C-alpha positions, 0 to 999 in steps of 0.5 A: 331370719329377718329376710325370710319373714320378709318373704313370707310376708310379701308372698302372703300379701301376694295370695291375699291379693289374688283370692281363689274361688270356690267351684260353681256348684260350691258357690251355688250351694253356698248361696242357697244356704245363706238365702233360702237356708237349704241346698239347692236341686239338682237341676239348678246345680246343672245350671251353673256347670257352664263357664257362662253362668248368669249369676246375677239372674240367680241371685235375684231369683233366690231373693224373691223365693219364699224361702228367703223370709222364712230364713231370715227370721232365723237369721234375724233371731240371731242378732235380736235372741227374741226366738228364746224358749221361755219368757216370764209370761207363759202359757199358763197366765192365759189359761192355756194348758201348757203341757200343749202350748208352751212350745208354740206360745214361746216361739209365736211371742219371740217371732213377732218382731223378726217375721216383721223385719222379714217381711219387710225385708222380703217384700220389698218394703222400705227398710225404714218400716222396721221402726216406723210402721204402724203394723206388725205380723201376727199368727191366730195366737197373737191375734186371740192374746194381744189386742191386735186385729188382722188388717184384712178385718178377719178373725180366727174363729177357733185357736188351732194349735196346728195352723199357727204357721200362717202369719199375716199383717196385724196392727195393734189397738192400744194405743202404741206408738207406730214404730215397727218392731219397738212396738211388739210385745215379742221384744218387750218381753225379751228384753223387760225392765225394772224400777231400777234400770228404767228402760236403760237396758232396753235403750242399749239394746235398741242402739246395738241393734239398729246403730251398731252402737254398743254402750258396753262395748265404749272404752271409758276411763271409769273414774267415778266420784267418791259419793256415787254409791250414796246418790247414784241418780245425781251421779248419772246426770253430773259426774263426767265419768258416768256421763259419757254413756248416760247423757245420751242413753238416760234421754233415750231411756226416758222417751220409752215409758209407755212400756214400762211395767209396775210388775214384770210378771202380770200378763194384763201389765205386759200386754197392754201398752200404757200412753198414760205412763209416757211423762213419767221418764221425765219424773223418774229419771229427772230427763227430758227424752231426746234421741242424742241430743234431739229433744222428742216429745213421743216415741213415735219420732224416735222411730222416725229419727232412727230412720233417718240416722246414717247409722241405721243404714250403716249398721244395716249393712254392716250386720248383713256383711257379717251374716254372708262373710262370717267374719268380724268387720274392720275399717277396711271394710269401710269402702265397700259399706260407703259404696253399698250405702249409696245404692241401699239409701235411695229407697232403702230395698234391704235385697239391695245390700245382699245382692252386692254382697252375694256377687262380691269377690269375698263372698265367692273365695276359698282362701281359708288362711287370708285374714279377709274372709271367714272361708267355710262356714258351719251350717246352723241348726236351721239350715241342717235341719232343712237341707236334711228335710228337703233331702229326705221328706223327714221331719225330725220331731216330736209331736210337740215341736222340732227337735233341733228347734229346742233340745238340740239347738245349742248342742248343735251349735246354735243360739238360745238367746239366754246362755249362748249368744253367738253361733258355733264357728267349728264342730265339737263333740256335742254338735258331731253327736247331734249330727250323727244322730240326725243324720242317722234318722234321716238315713233310715227314713229314706231306706224305708220311704225312698227319694224320687229319682233315687233307687236304693234297692240296687247294689254296686253291681248296678250299672247306674250305681256310679251315677247314683253316688255322684248325684249324690255327692252333687246334690249333698255337698255341691261337688263332683264325684271323682275316682278317689271319692267313688272308689272310697264310698263304693269301698265303704258300701261293699264292706257293710253290704258284706258284713250285713248278710249282703243287704242293700238296705244297711248299706245304703243306710250306712253310706247315707249316714255317712254323706250327711255327716261328711264334712263337706256336708256340714260346712259351706 
């Protein structure tokens, strides 16, 4: 038995050392979904169906696509959890009709910090600007409601709910510090505080997101003093068990009182920065503002110190690796992180990280059983929606909002930022039902409106029928249509055709719906 175990262990080790790679078309599909959030075109698939493929050029082109920035908003949203459906302050507080504005109001507020990060990453600005810039991105709604002006000097003539998709560089006018996303209302509305917590939760969120240092994950042998309940504030400054975290957490929290609100649900309090309260941290918390032992006089200095902290660069790389490898990192990844860090910290170009990861061996691996790779991953709600929309031209929405972005986001396996905080890794009943409904809706739309380059009036007797099936297989699944797949799909088409009184529309509708629910479509 021992010898058998050793043989299996050696075989597993050999397997891990010799990764198997996915096909060129499947790799292209994975890259496109991860970078742009949608499928490649048939023309792009044709370019990689050779032995000599310029993957470096393909990756560079994808990272230059405007779809990269749009997809990063959702990627960063999954990390920062600001794309929530409702804030403490709502559209009613600004005299906006809640029945019309509640969704665009929530999305505009929640996407403010995410848009700036995505803009910095995709426009080759130094990544340090996410914590040092005096500008942000805003749309007409934010410029109307917040003390913000567009950098180009333009002003919205009227507030048009259909014209909120344009985001431009903007600047706050209320004296808040130039600390990039850390100066945005969208971030602090999502992470409010109160008179008891006094910015501590905000400080912990900041270190978790920017340094990958999660205070709640620290191993602590917590044996507090007997009088901690009688004098909590004293214990936080004197008790060794409390000081394990609070020695660094509280000084950081003390530097953030310009964003501290007297009334959490007051729109005037939460909309404006309060420079007159910057020194309240020392008075209320009894500690001087500092960044991990380095004294600071303003929150602006905190942004500069974050940018200079080696953990900031390492954390950015770690988060990108977890996005693209779709797995939890371990000690064995330290070498790769260090190698990427040497290149990244030259000019802090975010694309440098992604390019290195997209061209790595692990990213192209198909070894699903290996603990070194996450293997195939499940489409996010955004990827599912944009891929189907790209194929059919149909938007699955009501007059108010995209259905996949609000009503069915968590059911489809996504993150809502309040109740779900991690993406679903495998399909379940709810995600299967959502996929079925959206696939059927797109299939019906395609039959009624068509898709350029495809003819859904032809039957299996037409000479181009098999070619069309092969093109659908390649476009939707990134795979070649072998004889077995063509035979099974043809059999399904004929069965529906016969059962529907020889209706080609019905047969194609069922086949298209099946292709859009196939495991090869929903996973990549």
